[in-house]
PAZA-57257 format. One record per residue (C-alpha): residue in one letter; x, y negated, z; residue number from 1. Coordinates in steps of 0.5 Angstrom, whole numbers, always signed. Example, Ala and Ser with C-alpha at 12.3 -4.5 7.8 and 13.67 -1.06 7.14 Angstrom:
BEGIN
drense res=a | x=+25 | y=+9 | z=+16 | n=1
drense res=s | x=+27 | y=+2 | z=+14 | n=2
This chain:
BEGIN
drense res=m | x=+261 | y=+190 | z=+36 | n=1
drense res=t | x=+265 | y=+186 | z=+31 | n=2
drense res=k | x=+262 | y=+181 | z=+27 | n=3
drense res=l | x=+263 | y=+185 | z=+20 | n=4
drense res=f | x=+259 | y=+191 | z=+23 | n=5
drense res=e | x=+254 | y=+186 | z=+25 | n=6
drense res=k | x=+253 | y=+183 | z=+18 | n=7
drense res=y | x=+253 | y=+190 | z=+15 | n=8
drense res=d | x=+248 | y=+193 | z=+20 | n=9
drense res=n | x=+244 | y=+187 | z=+18 | n=10
drense res=i | x=+244 | y=+188 | z=+11 | n=11
drense res=l | x=+242 | y=+196 | z=+12 | n=12
drense res=t | x=+237 | y=+194 | z=+17 | n=13
drense res=i | x=+234 | y=+188 | z=+14 | n=14
drense res=s | x=+235 | y=+188 | z=+7 | n=15
drense res=n | x=+230 | y=+190 | z=+2 | n=16
drense res=c | x=+235 | y=+190 | z=-4 | n=17
drense res=l | x=+243 | y=+192 | z=-4 | n=18
drense res=t | x=+247 | y=+188 | z=-9 | n=19
drense res=e | x=+253 | y=+190 | z=-13 | n=20
drense res=s | x=+257 | y=+186 | z=-8 | n=21
drense res=d | x=+254 | y=+189 | z=-2 | n=22
drense res=l | x=+255 | y=+196 | z=-5 | n=23
drense res=i | x=+263 | y=+195 | z=-7 | n=24
drense res=a | x=+264 | y=+192 | z=+0 | n=25
drense res=l | x=+261 | y=+198 | z=+4 | n=26
drense res=k | x=+264 | y=+203 | z=-1 | n=27
drense res=s | x=+271 | y=+200 | z=+1 | n=28
drense res=r | x=+269 | y=+200 | z=+8 | n=29
drense res=i | x=+267 | y=+207 | z=+9 | n=30
drense res=s | x=+273 | y=+209 | z=+5 | n=31
drense res=g | x=+278 | y=+207 | z=+10 | n=32
drense res=n | x=+279 | y=+200 | z=+8 | n=33
drense res=q | x=+277 | y=+198 | z=+15 | n=34
drense res=a | x=+279 | y=+191 | z=+15 | n=35
drense res=s | x=+276 | y=+189 | z=+22 | n=36
drense res=l | x=+272 | y=+195 | z=+23 | n=37
drense res=t | x=+273 | y=+200 | z=+29 | n=38
drense res=d | x=+273 | y=+207 | z=+28 | n=39
drense res=d | x=+266 | y=+208 | z=+31 | n=40
drense res=e | x=+263 | y=+203 | z=+27 | n=41
drense res=v | x=+266 | y=+206 | z=+20 | n=42
drense res=i | x=+263 | y=+213 | z=+23 | n=43
drense res=n | x=+256 | y=+209 | z=+24 | n=44
drense res=l | x=+256 | y=+207 | z=+17 | n=45
drense res=r | x=+259 | y=+213 | z=+14 | n=46
drense res=d | x=+253 | y=+217 | z=+17 | n=47
drense res=r | x=+248 | y=+212 | z=+15 | n=48
drense res=l | x=+250 | y=+212 | z=+8 | n=49
drense res=n | x=+251 | y=+219 | z=+7 | n=50
drense res=h | x=+248 | y=+222 | z=+1 | n=51
drense res=g | x=+241 | y=+225 | z=+3 | n=52
drense res=e | x=+240 | y=+221 | z=+9 | n=53
drense res=c | x=+238 | y=+214 | z=+5 | n=54
drense res=e | x=+235 | y=+211 | z=+0 | n=55
drense res=y | x=+236 | y=+203 | z=-2 | n=56
drense res=n | x=+233 | y=+199 | z=-7 | n=57
drense res=i | x=+238 | y=+195 | z=-12 | n=58
drense res=t | x=+237 | y=+189 | z=-16 | n=59
drense res=q | x=+234 | y=+189 | z=-22 | n=60
drense res=e | x=+240 | y=+186 | z=-25 | n=61
drense res=h | x=+244 | y=+192 | z=-23 | n=62
drense res=s | x=+239 | y=+197 | z=-25 | n=63
drense res=d | x=+239 | y=+194 | z=-32 | n=64
drense res=k | x=+247 | y=+194 | z=-32 | n=65
drense res=g | x=+246 | y=+201 | z=-30 | n=66
drense res=m | x=+241 | y=+203 | z=-35 | n=67
drense res=e | x=+245 | y=+200 | z=-41 | n=68
drense res=y | x=+252 | y=+204 | z=-39 | n=69
drense res=l | x=+248 | y=+210 | z=-39 | n=70
drense res=l | x=+245 | y=+209 | z=-45 | n=71
drense res=r | x=+252 | y=+207 | z=-48 | n=72
drense res=k | x=+255 | y=+213 | z=-45 | n=73
drense res=c | x=+250 | y=+218 | z=-46 | n=74
drense res=f | x=+247 | y=+217 | z=-53 | n=75
drense res=k | x=+249 | y=+214 | z=-60 | n=76
drense res=v | x=+246 | y=+208 | z=-63 | n=77
drense res=n | x=+242 | y=+213 | z=-67 | n=78
drense res=g | x=+239 | y=+216 | z=-61 | n=79
drense res=q | x=+243 | y=+223 | z=-61 | n=80
drense res=r | x=+246 | y=+225 | z=-55 | n=81
drense res=r | x=+254 | y=+224 | z=-55 | n=82
drense res=n | x=+258 | y=+231 | z=-54 | n=83
drense res=t | x=+264 | y=+228 | z=-50 | n=84
drense res=t | x=+267 | y=+232 | z=-44 | n=85
drense res=q | x=+265 | y=+227 | z=-39 | n=86
drense res=l | x=+258 | y=+230 | z=-40 | n=87
drense res=d | x=+260 | y=+237 | z=-40 | n=88
drense res=n | x=+257 | y=+238 | z=-33 | n=89
drense res=m | x=+250 | y=+235 | z=-34 | n=90
drense res=p | x=+244 | y=+239 | z=-35 | n=91
drense res=d | x=+239 | y=+237 | z=-40 | n=92
drense res=m | x=+234 | y=+234 | z=-35 | n=93
drense res=f | x=+239 | y=+229 | z=-34 | n=94
drense res=f | x=+238 | y=+227 | z=-41 | n=95
drense res=l | x=+231 | y=+227 | z=-40 | n=96
drense res=a | x=+231 | y=+223 | z=-34 | n=97
drense res=i | x=+235 | y=+217 | z=-38 | n=98
drense res=k | x=+230 | y=+218 | z=-43 | n=99
drense res=d | x=+224 | y=+217 | z=-38 | n=100
drense res=f | x=+227 | y=+212 | z=-34 | n=101
drense res=n | x=+223 | y=+208 | z=-30 | n=102
drense res=y | x=+228 | y=+205 | z=-24 | n=103
drense res=f | x=+234 | y=+206 | z=-20 | n=104
drense res=t | x=+235 | y=+207 | z=-13 | n=105
drense res=f | x=+242 | y=+207 | z=-9 | n=106
drense res=g | x=+242 | y=+214 | z=-6 | n=107
drense res=g | x=+248 | y=+214 | z=-1 | n=108
drense res=f | x=+255 | y=+216 | z=-2 | n=109
drense res=e | x=+258 | y=+222 | z=-4 | n=110
drense res=c | x=+265 | y=+224 | z=-1 | n=111
drense res=l | x=+269 | y=+227 | z=-7 | n=112
drense res=d | x=+276 | y=+227 | z=-4 | n=113
drense res=f | x=+280 | y=+226 | z=+2 | n=114
drense res=n | x=+288 | y=+224 | z=+2 | n=115
drense res=p | x=+291 | y=+227 | z=+8 | n=116
drense res=y | x=+297 | y=+223 | z=+7 | n=117
drense res=n | x=+294 | y=+216 | z=+9 | n=118
drense res=n | x=+287 | y=+219 | z=+12 | n=119
drense res=r | x=+283 | y=+216 | z=+7 | n=120
drense res=m | x=+277 | y=+219 | z=+4 | n=121
drense res=f | x=+274 | y=+217 | z=-3 | n=122
drense res=y | x=+267 | y=+216 | z=-4 | n=123
drense res=m | x=+263 | y=+214 | z=-10 | n=124
drense res=p | x=+256 | y=+212 | z=-10 | n=125
drense res=v | x=+250 | y=+216 | z=-12 | n=126
drense res=w | x=+245 | y=+213 | z=-16 | n=127
drense res=r | x=+238 | y=+216 | z=-16 | n=128
drense res=i | x=+234 | y=+215 | z=-23 | n=129
drense res=h | x=+226 | y=+215 | z=-22 | n=130
drense res=t | x=+223 | y=+217 | z=-28 | n=131
drense res=n | x=+216 | y=+215 | z=-31 | n=132
drense res=s | x=+213 | y=+221 | z=-29 | n=133
drense res=g | x=+215 | y=+221 | z=-22 | n=134
drense res=e | x=+221 | y=+225 | z=-22 | n=135
drense res=t | x=+228 | y=+224 | z=-19 | n=136
drense res=f | x=+235 | y=+225 | z=-21 | n=137
drense res=d | x=+241 | y=+224 | z=-17 | n=138
drense res=y | x=+248 | y=+223 | z=-20 | n=139
drense res=c | x=+255 | y=+220 | z=-19 | n=140
drense res=m | x=+261 | y=+219 | z=-23 | n=141
drense res=d | x=+268 | y=+221 | z=-21 | n=142
drense res=s | x=+275 | y=+217 | z=-22 | n=143
drense res=g | x=+276 | y=+220 | z=-29 | n=144
drense res=l | x=+269 | y=+217 | z=-30 | n=145
drense res=n | x=+266 | y=+224 | z=-31 | n=146
drense res=f | x=+259 | y=+225 | z=-29 | n=147
drense res=l | x=+257 | y=+229 | z=-24 | n=148
drense res=y | x=+250 | y=+233 | z=-22 | n=149
drense res=i | x=+248 | y=+232 | z=-15 | n=150
drense res=g | x=+241 | y=+234 | z=-15 | n=151
drense res=s | x=+234 | y=+233 | z=-17 | n=152
drense res=s | x=+226 | y=+234 | z=-16 | n=153
drense res=d | x=+223 | y=+239 | z=-20 | n=154
drense res=f | x=+224 | y=+239 | z=-27 | n=155
drense res=k | x=+223 | y=+246 | z=-28 | n=156
drense res=n | x=+216 | y=+245 | z=-30 | n=157
drense res=r | x=+217 | y=+239 | z=-35 | n=158
drense res=l | x=+223 | y=+243 | z=-38 | n=159
drense res=s | x=+219 | y=+249 | z=-40 | n=160
drense res=l | x=+214 | y=+245 | z=-43 | n=161
drense res=i | x=+219 | y=+241 | z=-47 | n=162
drense res=g | x=+224 | y=+247 | z=-49 | n=163
């Protein structure tokens, strides 16, 4: 086991909270920038960080930064929803989740692309919005900063009450 893998293993096993720099480094490693990791160690990290297989807390600072970004990207200063192509794929429940935001967690990485020429995969972090009413909503963004819907808890009852 390499020292670098031990470091990441400790972060994922012991740490109660992932920092922004932890997530950037992990994304780089599982995407093929292996540095001094063995192929087996990269596969181990990919398996542990696969979307749907994990959920980690993130720092309050990172959560605040994410919420500020979402509000700026999704809503105008007057609170109205923005009409941009970056948000075209997002269902109404995404905007409801933002307005009822409680906190974020990191929900793993989603593989969005594979480059056969250099054998590299392109992973993006999946963010899980937890609402005050106990629902969750998973999303990520592609390299063009378009929002991509990943999944959610049951918003159907809530949507029928609102709409």
